[in-house]
N, CA and C atoms as an extended XYZ file, in Angstrom:
441
Properties=species:S:1:pos:R:3:atomname:S:1:resname:S:1:resid:I:1 pbc="F F F"
N        55.785      153.927       79.265 N   MET     1
C        57.067      153.839       78.547 CA  MET     1
C        57.411      155.285       78.023 C   MET     1
N        58.639      155.671       78.236 N   LYS     2
C        59.059      156.964       77.703 CA  LYS     2
C        59.626      156.784       76.331 C   LYS     2
N        59.215      157.725       75.460 N   VAL     3
C        59.690      157.710       73.996 CA  VAL     3
C        60.071      159.093       73.659 C   VAL     3
N        60.918      159.175       72.636 N   ILE     4
C        61.428      160.501       72.092 CA  ILE     4
C        60.740      160.604       70.698 C   ILE     4
N        60.072      161.670       70.463 N   LEU     5
C        59.423      161.884       69.130 CA  LEU     5
C        60.380      162.233       68.048 C   LEU     5
N        60.324      161.529       66.874 N   ARG     6
C        61.151      161.775       65.772 CA  ARG     6
C        60.480      162.770       64.822 C   ARG     6
N        59.209      162.810       64.864 N   LYS     7
C        58.395      163.591       63.993 CA  LYS     7
C        57.338      164.465       64.787 C   LYS     7
N        56.896      165.495       64.233 N   ASN     8
C        55.947      166.312       64.879 CA  ASN     8
C        54.556      165.442       64.838 C   ASN     8
N        53.937      165.268       65.966 N   PHE     9
C        52.845      164.424       65.991 CA  PHE     9
C        51.775      165.201       66.850 C   PHE     9
N        50.589      165.498       66.214 N   ASP    10
C        49.646      166.432       66.769 CA  ASP    10
C        49.162      166.014       68.161 C   ASP    10
N        48.940      164.759       68.387 N   GLN    11
C        48.479      164.311       69.660 CA  GLN    11
C        49.464      164.311       70.779 C   GLN    11
N        50.736      164.240       70.467 N   LEU    12
C        51.768      164.121       71.430 CA  LEU    12
C        52.749      165.264       71.640 C   LEU    12
N        53.238      165.850       70.595 N   GLY    13
C        54.206      166.879       70.724 CA  GLY    13
C        54.966      167.078       69.457 C   GLY    13
N        56.157      167.762       69.662 N   LYS    14
C        57.035      168.089       68.509 CA  LYS    14
C        58.274      167.222       68.565 C   LYS    14
N        59.044      167.403       67.481 N   ILE    15
C        60.302      166.636       67.391 CA  ILE    15
C        61.199      166.820       68.595 C   ILE    15
N        61.725      165.724       69.191 N   GLY    16
C        62.627      165.856       70.238 CA  GLY    16
C        62.028      165.846       71.654 C   GLY    16
N        60.692      165.916       71.686 N   ASP    17
C        59.976      165.835       73.028 CA  ASP    17
C        60.063      164.498       73.584 C   ASP    17
N        60.322      164.369       74.860 N   VAL    18
C        60.168      163.095       75.591 CA  VAL    18
C        58.885      163.023       76.281 C   VAL    18
N        58.094      161.990       75.776 N   VAL    19
C        56.704      161.825       76.337 CA  VAL    19
C        56.543      160.467       76.927 C   VAL    19
N        55.631      160.368       77.880 N   GLU    20
C        55.182      159.217       78.497 CA  GLU    20
C        53.988      158.641       77.829 C   GLU    20
N        54.038      157.429       77.258 N   VAL    21
C        52.876      156.786       76.589 CA  VAL    21
C        52.681      155.360       77.065 C   VAL    21
N        51.566      154.855       76.822 N   LYS    22
C        51.338      153.319       77.220 CA  LYS    22
C        52.204      152.524       76.388 C   LYS    22
N        52.638      151.394       76.998 N   ASP    23
C        53.583      150.447       76.356 CA  ASP    23
C        53.041      149.969       75.005 C   ASP    23
N        51.843      149.603       74.961 N   GLY    24
C        51.290      149.010       73.780 CA  GLY    24
C        51.130      150.029       72.586 C   GLY    24
N        50.898      151.206       73.009 N   TYR    25
C        50.812      152.349       71.933 CA  TYR    25
C        52.160      152.491       71.371 C   TYR    25
N        53.190      152.586       72.244 N   ALA    26
C        54.529      152.788       71.747 CA  ALA    26
C        55.016      151.557       70.914 C   ALA    26
N        54.826      150.322       71.362 N   ARG    27
C        55.366      149.143       70.703 CA  ARG    27
C        54.637      148.897       69.368 C   ARG    27
N        53.292      149.106       69.380 N   ASN    28
C        52.441      148.743       68.199 CA  ASN    28
C        52.179      149.878       67.208 C   ASN    28
N        52.379      151.154       67.695 N   PHE    29
C        52.046      152.278       66.634 CA  PHE    29
C        53.259      153.183       66.497 C   PHE    29
N        53.833      153.762       67.524 N   LEU    30
C        54.817      154.831       67.383 CA  LEU    30
C        56.124      154.208       66.883 C   LEU    30
N        56.700      153.110       67.451 N   LEU    31
C        57.927      152.530       67.088 CA  LEU    31
C        57.979      151.963       65.711 C   LEU    31
N        56.965      151.127       65.229 N   PRO    32
C        57.016      150.592       63.957 CA  PRO    32
C        56.863      151.639       62.811 C   PRO    32
N        56.153      152.708       63.144 N   ARG    33
C        55.999      153.752       62.059 CA  ARG    33
C        57.108      154.822       62.189 C   ARG    33
N        58.040      154.617       63.021 N   GLN    34
C        59.260      155.457       63.150 CA  GLN    34
C        58.824      156.808       63.514 C   GLN    34
N        57.794      156.991       64.314 N   ILE    35
C        57.368      158.320       64.804 CA  ILE    35
C        58.110      158.633       66.054 C   ILE    35
N        58.606      157.635       66.786 N   ALA    36
C        59.307      157.774       67.999 CA  ALA    36
C        60.349      156.699       68.273 C   ALA    36
N        61.309      157.038       69.120 N   TYR    37
C        62.346      156.058       69.561 CA  TYR    37
C        62.040      155.783       71.057 C   TYR    37
N        62.589      154.665       71.490 N   ALA    38
C        62.572      154.373       72.933 CA  ALA    38
C        63.519      155.395       73.582 C   ALA    38
N        63.256      155.938       74.772 N   ALA    39
C        64.086      156.949       75.415 CA  ALA    39
C        65.244      156.377       76.065 C   ALA    39
N        66.403      156.039       75.258 N   THR    40
C        67.604      155.609       75.859 CA  THR    40
C        68.609      156.717       75.528 C   THR    40
N        69.786      156.592       76.259 N   GLN    41
C        70.821      157.558       76.102 CA  GLN    41
C        71.369      157.565       74.659 C   GLN    41
N        71.538      156.460       74.029 N   GLY    42
C        71.947      156.416       72.661 CA  GLY    42
C        71.037      157.042       71.699 C   GLY    42
N        69.712      156.747       71.992 N   ASN    43
C        68.727      157.333       71.016 CA  ASN    43
C        68.643      158.891       71.147 C   ASN    43
N        68.866      159.344       72.348 N   ILE    44
C        68.888      160.755       72.638 CA  ILE    44
C        69.988      161.465       71.845 C   ILE    44
N        71.135      160.844       71.837 N   ARG    45
C        72.269      161.421       71.018 CA  ARG    45
C        71.984      161.387       69.542 C   ARG    45
N        71.383      160.269       69.130 N   ALA    46
C        71.066      160.055       67.705 CA  ALA    46
C        69.965      161.072       67.252 C   ALA    46
N        69.076      161.314       68.128 N   LEU    47
C        68.048      162.321       67.840 CA  LEU    47
C        68.631      163.696       67.645 C   LEU    47
N        69.557      164.118       68.527 N   GLU    48
C        70.135      165.419       68.420 CA  GLU    48
C        70.869      165.563       67.037 C   GLU    48
N        71.480      164.507       66.550 N   GLU    49
C        72.040      164.622       65.224 CA  GLU    49
C        70.974      164.724       64.158 C   GLU    49
N        69.885      164.021       64.351 N   GLU    50
C        68.811      164.000       63.426 CA  GLU    50
C        68.198      165.411       63.354 C   GLU    50
N        68.103      166.073       64.563 N   LYS    51
C        67.550      167.393       64.660 CA  LYS    51
C        68.375      168.380       63.829 C   LYS    51
N        69.685      168.243       63.959 N   LYS    52
C        70.601      169.121       63.237 CA  LYS    52
C        70.391      168.950       61.739 C   LYS    52
N        70.293      167.762       61.245 N   MET    53
C        70.055      167.464       59.881 CA  MET    53
C        68.789      168.027       59.392 C   MET    53
N        67.690      167.831       60.173 N   VAL    54
C        66.417      168.407       59.759 CA  VAL    54
C        66.414      169.950       59.733 C   VAL    54
N        67.154      170.522       60.672 N   GLU    55
C        67.311      171.923       60.626 CA  GLU    55
C        67.935      172.454       59.380 C   GLU    55
N        69.070      171.841       59.035 N   LEU    56
C        69.769      172.172       57.867 CA  LEU    56
C        68.838      171.975       56.573 C   LEU    56
N        68.113      170.937       56.617 N   LYS    57
C        67.245      170.652       55.409 CA  LYS    57
C        66.195      171.729       55.324 C   LYS    57
N        65.614      172.106       56.398 N   MET    58
C        64.603      173.139       56.536 CA  MET    58
C        65.089      174.476       56.052 C   MET    58
N        66.356      174.806       56.496 N   GLN    59
C        66.991      176.096       56.070 CA  GLN    59
C        67.205      176.079       54.578 C   GLN    59
N        67.652      174.960       54.025 N   LYS    60
C        67.856      174.916       52.593 CA  LYS    60
C        66.614      175.010       51.812 C   LYS    60
N        65.522      174.398       52.240 N   GLU    61
C        64.173      174.499       51.611 CA  GLU    61
C        63.683      175.889       51.592 C   GLU    61
N        63.881      176.556       52.747 N   LEU    62
C        63.489      177.999       52.855 CA  LEU    62
C        64.221      178.866       51.919 C   LEU    62
N        65.526      178.685       51.809 N   GLU    63
C        66.299      179.472       50.904 CA  GLU    63
C        65.869      179.249       49.383 C   GLU    63
N        65.666      177.950       49.124 N   GLU    64
C        65.212      177.614       47.720 CA  GLU    64
C        63.841      178.255       47.441 C   GLU    64
N        62.879      178.277       48.437 N   ALA    65
C        61.629      178.851       48.195 CA  ALA    65
C        61.688      180.321       48.088 C   ALA    65
N        62.644      180.985       48.855 N   GLN    66
C        62.745      182.433       48.673 CA  GLN    66
C        63.355      182.801       47.247 C   GLN    66
N        64.271      181.969       46.823 N   LEU    67
C        64.740      182.196       45.447 CA  LEU    67
C        63.698      182.015       44.438 C   LEU    67
N        62.876      180.959       44.569 N   ALA    68
C        61.847      180.634       43.557 CA  ALA    68
C        60.803      181.785       43.715 C   ALA    68
N        60.527      182.317       44.857 N   ALA    69
C        59.572      183.438       45.002 CA  ALA    69
C        60.040      184.690       44.252 C   ALA    69
N        61.249      184.983       44.296 N   THR    70
C        61.830      186.129       43.652 CA  THR    70
C        61.647      185.960       42.098 C   THR    70
N        61.889      184.698       41.668 N   GLU    71
C        61.706      184.340       40.224 CA  GLU    71
C        60.241      184.514       39.824 C   GLU    71
N        59.294      183.985       40.595 N   LEU    72
C        57.952      183.976       40.330 CA  LEU    72
C        57.379      185.394       40.325 C   LEU    72
N        57.885      186.268       41.160 N   GLU    73
C        57.408      187.615       41.160 CA  GLU    73
C        57.613      188.383       39.793 C   GLU    73
N        58.630      187.874       39.089 N   LYS    74
C        58.918      188.574       37.812 CA  LYS    74
C        57.992      187.957       36.692 C   LYS    74
N        57.339      186.968       36.868 N   VAL    75
C        56.593      186.316       35.834 CA  VAL    75
C        55.162      186.705       35.796 C   VAL    75
N        54.661      186.921       34.582 N   SER    76
C        53.188      187.106       34.468 CA  SER    76
C        52.630      186.049       33.501 C   SER    76
N        51.550      185.513       33.679 N   ILE    77
C        51.011      184.453       32.894 CA  ILE    77
C        49.730      184.913       32.223 C   ILE    77
N        49.421      184.336       31.040 N   THR    78
C        48.156      184.717       30.352 CA  THR    78
C        47.421      183.489       30.161 C   THR    78
N        46.137      183.573       30.569 N   ILE    79
C        45.275      182.444       30.443 CA  ILE    79
C        44.066      182.771       29.486 C   ILE    79
N        44.093      182.138       28.249 N   PRO    80
C        43.024      182.477       27.358 CA  PRO    80
C        41.762      181.662       27.680 C   PRO    80
N        40.596      182.268       27.725 N   VAL    81
C        39.393      181.574       27.971 CA  VAL    81
C        38.326      182.015       26.986 C   VAL    81
N        37.243      181.180       26.875 N   THR    82
C        36.171      181.530       26.089 CA  THR    82
C        35.159      182.320       26.904 C   THR    82
N        34.541      183.368       26.280 N   VAL    83
C        33.717      184.194       27.066 CA  VAL    83
C        32.329      184.353       26.313 C   VAL    83
N        31.322      184.728       27.068 N   GLY    84
C        30.027      184.954       26.546 CA  GLY    84
C        29.703      186.408       26.541 C   GLY    84
N        28.433      186.771       26.759 N   GLU    85
C        27.963      188.109       26.727 CA  GLU    85
C        28.609      188.823       27.816 C   GLU    85
N        28.887      190.104       27.675 N   GLU    86
C        29.388      191.039       28.667 CA  GLU    86
C        30.719      190.428       29.285 C   GLU    86
N        31.461      189.787       28.487 N   ASP    87
C        32.807      189.316       28.831 CA  ASP    87
C        32.802      188.507       30.100 C   ASP    87
N        31.785      187.639       30.293 N   LYS    88
C        31.723      186.638       31.367 CA  LYS    88
C        32.170      185.302       30.912 C   LYS    88
N        33.049      184.653       31.736 N   LEU    89
C        33.597      183.389       31.370 CA  LEU    89
C        32.557      182.243       31.500 C   LEU    89
N        32.771      181.222       30.609 N   PHE    90
C        32.037      180.024       30.843 CA  PHE    90
C        32.772      179.152       31.895 C   PHE    90
N        32.335      179.163       33.046 N   GLY    91
C        33.010      178.419       34.154 CA  GLY    91
C        33.936      179.546       34.841 C   GLY    91
N        34.958      179.016       35.451 N   THR    92
C        35.928      179.845       36.223 CA  THR    92
C        37.369      179.400       35.807 C   THR    92
N        38.298      180.277       36.189 N   VAL    93
C        39.791      179.997       35.970 CA  VAL    93
C        40.116      179.129       37.256 C   VAL    93
N        40.651      177.901       37.021 N   THR    94
C        41.004      177.029       38.147 CA  THR    94
C        42.459      177.096       38.425 C   THR    94
N        42.786      176.522       39.572 N   THR    95
C        44.213      176.434       39.978 CA  THR    95
C        44.939      175.504       39.027 C   THR    95
N        44.373      174.670       38.463 N   GLN    96
C        44.949      173.692       37.493 CA  GLN    96
C        45.436      174.427       36.265 C   GLN    96
N        44.548      175.333       35.827 N   MET    97
C        44.835      176.145       34.621 CA  MET    97
C        46.118      177.078       34.882 C   MET    97
N        46.125      177.667       36.121 N   ILE    98
C        47.205      178.490       36.498 CA  ILE    98
C        48.504      177.705       36.631 C   ILE    98
N        48.441      176.443       37.212 N   ALA    99
C        49.540      175.605       37.282 CA  ALA    99
C        50.080      175.178       36.005 C   ALA    99
N        49.193      174.948       35.010 N   ASP   100
C        49.692      174.589       33.615 CA  ASP   100
C        50.325      175.708       32.985 C   ASP   100
N        49.766      176.955       33.169 N   ALA   101
C        50.467      178.145       32.544 CA  ALA   101
C        51.804      178.410       33.233 C   ALA   101
N        51.876      178.122       34.520 N   LEU   102
C        53.318      178.278       35.148 CA  LEU   102
C        54.307      177.222       34.662 C   LEU   102
N        53.756      175.994       34.424 N   THR   103
C        54.638      174.921       33.874 CA  THR   103
C        55.239      175.246       32.569 C   THR   103
N        54.343      175.996       31.770 N   GLU   104
C        54.858      176.418       30.401 CA  GLU   104
C        55.931      177.457       30.545 C   GLU   104
N        55.946      178.169       31.683 N   LYS   105
C        57.011      179.179       31.939 CA  LYS   105
C        58.236      178.574       32.566 C   LYS   105
N        58.138      177.366       32.941 N   GLY   106
C        59.310      176.624       33.472 CA  GLY   106
C        59.240      176.409       35.001 C   GLY   106
N        58.100      176.726       35.572 N   PHE   107
C        57.901      176.575       37.038 CA  PHE   107
C        57.025      175.328       37.282 C   PHE   107
N        57.510      174.328       38.142 N   GLU   108
C        56.699      173.223       38.454 CA  GLU   108
C        56.030      173.484       39.786 C   GLU   108
N        54.788      174.012       39.782 N   ILE   109
C        54.151      174.325       41.004 CA  ILE   109
C        52.912      173.437       41.098 C   ILE   109
N        52.653      172.899       42.316 N   ASP   110
C        51.485      171.980       42.533 CA  ASP   110
C        50.313      172.903       42.645 C   ASP   110
N        49.174      172.452       41.951 N   LYS   111
C        47.976      173.205       42.027 CA  LYS   111
C        47.380      173.485       43.410 C   LYS   111
N        47.737      172.595       44.325 N   ARG   112
C        47.285      172.833       45.751 CA  ARG   112
C        47.929      173.914       46.422 C   ARG   112
N        49.068      174.420       45.891 N   LYS   113
C        49.776      175.463       46.487 CA  LYS   113
C        49.326      176.870       45.979 C   LYS   113
N        48.501      176.815       45.021 N   ILE   114
C        47.954      178.112       44.416 CA  ILE   114
C        46.668      178.429       45.126 C   ILE   114
N        46.664      179.684       45.538 N   GLU   115
C        45.412      180.210       46.311 CA  GLU   115
C        44.771      181.326       45.479 C   GLU   115
N        43.563      181.025       45.110 N   ILE   116
C        42.729      181.993       44.433 CA  ILE   116
C        41.757      182.549       45.456 C   ILE   116
N        41.856      183.913       45.696 N   PRO   117
C        41.013      184.481       46.807 CA  PRO   117
C        39.495      184.328       46.573 C   PRO   117
N        39.074      184.621       45.352 N   GLU   118
C        37.666      184.424       44.959 CA  GLU   118
C        37.584      183.931       43.562 C   GLU   118
N        36.502      183.355       43.157 N   ALA   119
C        36.405      182.723       41.749 CA  ALA   119
C        36.663      183.836       40.725 C   ALA   119
N        37.369      183.471       39.716 N   ILE   120
C        37.740      184.382       38.655 CA  ILE   120
C        36.626      184.067       37.528 C   ILE   120
N        35.758      185.035       37.316 N   LYS   121
C        34.676      184.779       36.343 CA  LYS   121
C        34.596      185.848       35.280 C   LYS   121
N        35.514      186.782       35.352 N   THR   122
C        35.490      187.914       34.333 CA  THR   122
C        36.958      188.033       33.843 C   THR   122
N        36.972      188.761       32.675 N   LEU   123
C        38.294      189.026       32.077 CA  LEU   123
C        38.981      190.039       32.965 C   LEU   123
N        40.323      190.142       32.997 N   GLY   124
C        41.060      191.076       33.743 CA  GLY   124
C        42.414      190.687       34.229 C   GLY   124
N        42.979      191.409       35.023 N   ILE   125
C        44.329      191.155       35.602 CA  ILE   125
C        44.047      190.872       37.140 C   ILE   125
N        44.638      189.689       37.516 N   TYR   126
C        44.538      189.288       38.949 CA  TYR   126
C        45.846      188.919       39.580 C   TYR   126
N        45.948      189.152       40.856 N   SER   127
C        47.164      188.735       41.534 CA  SER   127
C        46.877      187.431       42.297 C   SER   127
N        47.558      186.371       41.953 N   ILE   128
C        47.338      185.079       42.469 CA  ILE   128
C        48.446      184.759       43.473 C   ILE   128
N        48.053      184.243       44.643 N   ASN   129
C        49.072      183.928       45.706 CA  ASN   129
C        49.478      182.504       45.518 C   ASN   129
N        50.807      182.236       45.531 N   VAL   130
C        51.388      180.886       45.407 CA  VAL   130
C        52.143      180.624       46.761 C   VAL   130
N        51.784      179.639       47.538 N   LYS   131
C        52.439      179.333       48.735 CA  LYS   131
C        53.568      178.264       48.468 C   LYS   131
N        54.792      178.811       48.559 N   LEU   132
C        55.907      177.954       48.223 CA  LEU   132
C        56.495      177.270       49.487 C   LEU   132
N        56.319      177.802       50.631 N   HIS   133
C        56.853      177.342       51.869 CA  HIS   133
C        55.962      177.848       52.934 C   HIS   133
N        56.070      177.334       54.168 N   ASN   134
C        55.199      177.870       55.325 CA  ASN   134
C        55.402      179.406       55.500 C   ASN   134
N        56.610      179.891       55.235 N   ASP   135
C        56.912      181.319       55.537 CA  ASP   135
C        57.007      182.056       54.149 C   ASP   135
N        56.934      181.478       53.031 N   VAL   136
C        57.274      182.117       51.799 CA  VAL   136
C        56.112      181.972       50.760 C   VAL   136
N        55.623      183.193       50.407 N   ASN   137
C        54.518      183.288       49.418 CA  ASN   137
C        55.013      184.130       48.294 C   ASN   137
N        54.521      183.910       47.057 N   ALA   138
C        54.820      184.632       45.868 CA  ALA   138
C        53.506      185.100       45.227 C   ALA   138
N        53.490      186.246       44.626 N   VAL   139
C        52.282      186.757       43.970 CA  VAL   139
C        52.644      186.731       42.457 C   VAL   139
N        51.745      186.101       41.662 N   VAL   140
C        51.888      185.916       40.275 CA  VAL   140
C        50.827      186.771       39.558 C   VAL   140
N        51.158      187.703       38.628 N   LYS   141
C        50.269      188.468       37.922 CA  LYS   141
C        49.669      187.586       36.851 C   LYS   141
N        48.372      187.501       36.846 N   THR   142
C        47.650      186.627       35.932 CA  THR   142
C        46.694      187.428       35.069 C   THR   142
N        46.860      187.357       33.679 N   TRP   143
C        45.969      188.009       32.847 CA  TRP   143
C        45.001      186.987       32.268 C   TRP   143
N        43.696      187.235       32.471 N   VAL   144
C        42.682      186.462       31.883 CA  VAL   144
C        42.148      187.202       30.626 C   VAL   144
N        42.345      186.656       29.455 N   VAL   145
C        42.021      187.244       28.141 CA  VAL   145
C        41.066      186.379       27.435 C   VAL   145
N        40.444      187.077       26.453 N   ARG   146
C        39.588      186.426       25.588 CA  ARG   146
C        40.312      185.522       24.586 C   ARG   146
N        39.852      184.293       24.328 N   GLU   147
C        40.516      183.352       23.485 CA  GLU   147
C        40.407      183.706       21.977 C   GLU   147
């Protein structure tokens, strides 16, 4: 059975690809989960419209991410921590701590989008990478200070 993919699917292909799959796989898995359409002329036209809408949505998300990145570049956050001898932290600075500090500044960033290159175990100034979109990253200056 020929189907048209509505979503990117690792095993089969990308949006808009016409692929040949077994009938049962299409009827029982792809079609009910709306991963694919049956390859008819009407569905091909509908998919073209859907592609245009997805493209516009992706463009809008990219523009919003770029705008947020420019705003994040201007922000620096301070994370107060308790320290022991020789200014070593008890534990490490986590992505959740950074996400909470960004929330206080007015940015809602998911902790999974924050990338810490190596564990922060000492006081100092760090550049933390925040992945806002597939193509957009922002660097946030983070000050780790004594509480």
